[in-house]
C-alpha positions as CSV (number, residue, x, y, z in Angstrom):
1,X,-4.3,-12.2,-113.7
2,X,-5.4,-14.7,-116.3
3,X,-9.1,-15.5,-116.0
4,X,-8.9,-19.3,-116.0
5,X,-12.3,-20.9,-115.9
6,X,-13.2,-23.1,-112.9
7,X,-13.2,-26.8,-113.7
8,X,-16.7,-27.0,-112.2
9,X,-18.7,-25.2,-114.9
10,X,-22.3,-26.2,-114.6
11,X,-24.7,-23.5,-115.6
12,X,-27.8,-25.2,-114.1
13,X,-28.5,-27.3,-111.0
14,X,-29.2,-31.0,-111.3
15,X,-32.5,-31.5,-113.0
16,X,-33.8,-33.7,-110.2
17,X,-33.9,-30.7,-107.8
18,X,-37.1,-28.7,-107.1
19,X,-37.7,-25.2,-108.4
20,X,-37.1,-23.8,-104.9
21,X,-33.4,-24.7,-105.2
22,X,-31.3,-21.5,-105.7
23,X,-28.5,-22.3,-108.2
24,X,-25.3,-20.2,-108.1
25,X,-22.7,-21.2,-110.7
26,X,-19.2,-21.7,-109.3
27,X,-17.8,-19.2,-111.8
28,X,-20.3,-16.5,-110.6
29,X,-19.5,-17.4,-107.0
30,X,-15.7,-17.0,-107.6
31,X,-16.4,-13.6,-109.3
32,X,-18.5,-12.6,-106.3
33,X,-15.9,-13.5,-103.7
34,X,-13.1,-12.0,-105.7
35,X,-15.1,-8.7,-105.9
36,X,-14.7,-8.5,-102.1
37,X,-10.9,-8.5,-102.3
38,X,-9.9,-12.2,-102.5
39,X,-7.9,-14.1,-105.1
40,X,-9.1,-17.5,-106.2
41,X,-6.3,-20.2,-106.5
42,X,-7.8,-22.0,-109.5
43,X,-5.0,-24.5,-109.5
44,X,-6.0,-25.5,-106.0
45,X,-9.6,-26.3,-106.8
46,X,-10.5,-29.9,-105.8
47,X,-13.5,-32.0,-107.0
48,X,-15.0,-35.0,-105.3
49,X,-15.1,-38.3,-107.2
50,X,-18.2,-39.6,-108.8
51,X,-19.7,-43.1,-109.2
52,X,-22.3,-42.2,-111.8
53,X,-21.5,-40.2,-114.9
54,X,-24.8,-38.3,-114.5
55,X,-23.3,-36.6,-111.4
56,X,-20.3,-35.2,-113.2
57,X,-20.0,-31.5,-112.7
58,X,-22.6,-31.4,-109.9
59,X,-20.4,-33.0,-107.2
60,X,-18.9,-31.3,-104.2
61,X,-15.9,-29.1,-104.9
62,X,-13.5,-27.1,-102.8
63,X,-12.2,-23.7,-103.8
64,X,-9.4,-21.9,-101.9
65,X,-9.1,-18.1,-102.0
66,X,-6.0,-16.1,-100.9
67,X,-6.5,-13.0,-98.9
68,X,-5.0,-9.9,-100.4
69,X,-2.5,-8.6,-97.8
70,X,-2.5,-4.9,-98.4
71,X,0.1,-2.9,-96.5
72,X,-2.2,-2.0,-93.6
73,X,-3.0,-5.7,-93.0
74,X,0.5,-7.3,-93.4
75,X,1.3,-7.2,-89.7
76,X,-2.2,-8.0,-88.6
77,X,-2.5,-11.2,-90.5
78,X,1.1,-12.2,-90.9
79,X,2.3,-15.7,-89.7
80,X,5.9,-16.8,-89.8
81,X,5.4,-19.9,-91.9
82,X,1.8,-19.8,-93.1
83,X,-0.9,-17.7,-94.7
84,X,-4.7,-17.5,-94.1
85,X,-7.1,-18.5,-96.8
86,X,-10.9,-18.5,-97.3
87,X,-12.1,-22.0,-98.2
88,X,-15.4,-22.4,-100.1
89,X,-17.1,-25.8,-100.4
90,X,-20.1,-26.1,-102.7
91,X,-22.0,-28.5,-104.9
92,X,-24.9,-28.4,-107.4
93,X,-26.6,-31.7,-106.4
94,X,-28.8,-30.4,-103.6
95,X,-26.9,-32.5,-101.0
96,X,-25.5,-29.6,-99.0
97,X,-25.3,-25.9,-98.3
98,X,-22.6,-23.6,-99.5
99,X,-19.8,-23.7,-96.8
100,X,-17.3,-20.9,-96.2
101,X,-14.5,-21.6,-93.8
102,X,-11.1,-20.2,-92.6
103,X,-8.1,-22.1,-93.8
104,X,-4.3,-21.9,-93.1
105,X,-1.8,-22.8,-95.8
106,X,1.7,-23.8,-94.4
107,X,4.6,-23.1,-96.8
108,X,7.1,-25.6,-95.7
109,X,4.9,-28.7,-96.4
110,X,2.5,-27.0,-98.8
111,X,-0.5,-28.5,-97.0
112,X,-3.7,-26.7,-96.1
113,X,-5.7,-27.1,-93.0
114,X,-9.1,-25.8,-92.0
115,X,-9.7,-24.3,-88.6
116,X,-12.2,-26.3,-86.6
117,X,-13.9,-23.3,-85.2
118,X,-17.7,-23.3,-85.6
119,X,-17.8,-19.6,-85.1
120,X,-15.7,-19.1,-88.3
121,X,-17.8,-21.6,-90.3
122,X,-20.8,-20.4,-92.3
123,X,-23.4,-22.5,-94.1
124,X,-25.6,-20.8,-96.7
125,X,-28.6,-22.9,-97.9
126,X,-29.4,-22.9,-101.6
127,X,-32.8,-21.4,-100.8
128,X,-34.2,-18.0,-99.8
129,X,-33.2,-14.5,-100.8
130,X,-30.2,-12.2,-100.7
131,X,-27.6,-14.9,-101.5
132,X,-24.9,-12.3,-102.2
133,X,-25.6,-10.5,-98.9
134,X,-25.3,-13.8,-97.0
135,X,-21.9,-14.6,-98.7
136,X,-20.6,-11.1,-97.8
137,X,-21.7,-11.4,-94.2
138,X,-20.0,-14.9,-93.9
139,X,-16.7,-13.6,-95.3
140,X,-16.8,-10.6,-93.0
141,X,-17.4,-12.9,-90.0
142,X,-14.4,-15.0,-90.9
143,X,-12.1,-12.0,-91.5
144,X,-13.1,-10.6,-88.1
145,X,-12.0,-13.8,-86.5
146,X,-8.5,-14.0,-88.1
147,X,-6.8,-12.1,-85.3
148,X,-8.2,-14.5,-82.7
149,X,-7.1,-17.6,-84.7
150,X,-3.7,-16.0,-85.3
151,X,-3.3,-15.6,-81.5
152,X,-4.2,-19.2,-81.0
153,X,-1.6,-20.3,-83.6
154,X,1.1,-18.2,-81.9
155,X,0.2,-19.8,-78.5
156,X,0.6,-23.2,-80.2
157,X,4.1,-22.1,-81.3
158,X,5.0,-21.3,-77.7
159,X,3.5,-24.5,-76.2
160,X,6.3,-27.1,-76.0
161,X,5.1,-30.7,-75.7
162,X,6.7,-33.4,-73.7
163,X,7.4,-36.7,-75.4
164,X,4.4,-38.3,-73.6
165,X,2.2,-35.4,-74.8
166,X,3.3,-35.9,-78.4
167,X,2.7,-39.6,-78.3
168,X,-0.7,-39.1,-76.7
169,X,-1.7,-36.5,-79.3
170,X,-0.7,-38.8,-82.1
171,X,-2.6,-41.7,-80.5
172,X,-5.8,-39.7,-80.2
173,X,-5.4,-38.3,-83.7
174,X,-5.4,-41.8,-85.2
175,X,-9.0,-42.1,-84.1
176,X,-10.0,-39.2,-86.3
177,X,-9.2,-41.3,-89.4
178,X,-9.7,-44.9,-88.2
179,X,-12.6,-45.9,-86.1
180,X,-10.4,-48.3,-84.2
181,X,-6.9,-47.3,-83.5
182,X,-4.9,-49.6,-81.2
183,X,-1.5,-50.1,-79.9
184,X,0.8,-52.5,-81.8
185,X,0.0,-55.3,-79.2
186,X,-3.7,-55.4,-80.3
187,X,-4.5,-58.7,-82.0
188,X,-7.7,-57.9,-83.9
189,X,-9.4,-55.1,-85.8
190,X,-7.1,-52.4,-87.1
191,X,-3.6,-51.8,-85.8
192,X,-2.1,-48.3,-86.6
193,X,1.5,-47.4,-86.0
194,X,0.4,-44.1,-84.6
195,X,4.0,-43.1,-83.5
196,X,4.7,-42.7,-87.3
197,X,2.3,-39.8,-87.4
198,X,5.1,-37.8,-85.6
199,X,7.7,-38.5,-88.3
200,X,8.8,-36.0,-90.9
201,X,11.9,-36.0,-93.1
202,X,12.0,-32.2,-93.1
203,X,14.5,-30.6,-90.6
204,X,12.1,-27.7,-90.1
205,X,9.5,-30.1,-88.8
206,X,11.8,-31.4,-86.0
207,X,10.4,-29.0,-83.4
208,X,8.3,-30.2,-80.4
209,X,6.1,-27.1,-80.2
210,X,2.4,-27.9,-80.6
211,X,2.0,-26.0,-83.9
212,X,4.8,-28.0,-85.6
213,X,3.6,-31.3,-84.2
214,X,0.0,-30.5,-85.2
215,X,1.0,-29.8,-88.8
216,X,3.2,-33.0,-89.0
217,X,0.3,-35.1,-87.7
218,X,-2.2,-33.4,-90.0
219,X,0.0,-34.0,-93.1
220,X,0.6,-37.7,-92.3
221,X,-3.1,-38.3,-91.6
222,X,-4.3,-36.7,-94.8
223,X,-1.5,-37.7,-97.2
224,X,-1.1,-41.2,-95.9
225,X,1.9,-43.5,-95.8
226,X,1.3,-44.7,-92.3
227,X,1.6,-48.5,-91.6
228,X,-1.8,-50.1,-91.0
229,X,-2.3,-53.8,-90.2
230,X,-5.6,-55.5,-90.8
231,X,-6.3,-59.2,-90.9
232,X,-2.6,-60.0,-90.6
233,X,-1.7,-57.8,-93.6
234,X,0.4,-54.7,-93.4
235,X,-0.3,-51.8,-95.9
236,X,0.4,-48.1,-96.0
237,X,-2.5,-45.8,-95.7
238,X,-3.5,-43.9,-98.9
239,X,-4.0,-40.2,-99.3
240,X,-7.5,-38.9,-98.3
241,X,-9.1,-37.3,-101.3
242,X,-12.7,-37.2,-100.2
243,X,-13.4,-33.5,-99.5
244,X,-16.0,-34.2,-96.7
245,X,-13.6,-36.6,-94.9
246,X,-10.6,-34.4,-95.3
247,X,-12.6,-31.4,-94.0
248,X,-13.9,-33.3,-91.0
249,X,-10.5,-34.7,-90.0
250,X,-8.9,-31.2,-90.4
251,X,-11.5,-29.6,-88.1
252,X,-11.5,-32.3,-85.5
253,X,-7.7,-32.3,-85.3
254,X,-7.8,-28.5,-84.7
255,X,-10.2,-29.1,-81.8
256,X,-7.9,-31.8,-80.4
257,X,-4.9,-29.5,-80.7
258,X,-6.8,-26.8,-78.7
259,X,-7.5,-29.3,-76.0
260,X,-3.8,-30.3,-75.9
261,X,-2.8,-26.6,-75.6
262,X,-4.8,-26.0,-72.4
263,X,-4.0,-29.3,-70.8
């Protein structure tokens, strides 16, 4: 594997932070996590935008890691249309802890989602001792949960939604991105064509099982293209690129899908 450097290459924390701040370079963090059997997808690294040039290189960034599927793990972690990933979110500006999450990458639409399960989420402050030990513990905690999440996904595959359930799911999902999501008859605020969240041009996404519907809605919410009317003007929603907002929507949508599954 070619050792391509991470695009976030700061070697020090932002100089406005106190001496108590524990800096961990992103390159060192990648090396640490890869030493535990994961492969960094350097092409998938995302960086938050900046408003001030002085913040360049210190901003929040998201790093996906593939899990090496050795022969003894292939059946344990295999999904028909997806693969599990470790998602790491970090910054060097003192505005947040290191976050380690479980992600799922779906091949058909090449979109990634993050499981909204607080048990699989770990936050490691940039303070204190034994940083490496805390990272290892967080990874082990996530790996131990993969089988449970896999079973949840398989149950979603088996849960067939009625048309009313699909429409209700889409309607409630609009509220995760827009504070006010109303039916097309609403005369003020923001009007969202939430039924369009259910549309996909791919034949493989025509299924009415919860897992397929969930992924279609997630892709449309994040990638945009949904008609939104505000102040009498119709526009198409843009792609969400903010890492924090994307993460929040992903996780809340997962929680919503779990509620639909047991309804």
